Steps between C-alpha positions, in 0.01 A plus 500: 500500500380176658823482710442850626136409593633187689760703679268768596224268620762293695646819636161625601414161660803525729468869565136468601588261772761736653693210638858489623774376265478137620125491443549661157733218410240246612232684296720485196533128555123462527443699183750283321340192642152609390543670166136448407393712795740775391368484138140512633581815686654653192210398286250648749699823515493508112126438495439780751707744289304389191167539672596838647592629152195348319237749408226231541352407843440142389142507579551652846751228598815702459528647848417160668760323278766741604414475860490121489831488313668727764363265776644199314838660468496571883402136574769372263765717666382391833523128392871568408559683828340207696729244327807724565398513877478127495839457353671719769 
């Protein structure tokens, strides 16, 4: 199950950048070079899914936490994309 999550997250990471094949290879290299960033993205995606499914609103913080987590994912993906551009 964990491998599937990793494969899906990594696949989404590359698909979301809609880069040509050469850039996709560079992005794979960046993801491999920065596994903690990839894990952070996966953990944030898991947290979002958990929060969305949770019946509690966590004292009114649920929506803000989901929004901030999505923003963090976007920034982490942008950081990998930036590194990929630097490597080209």
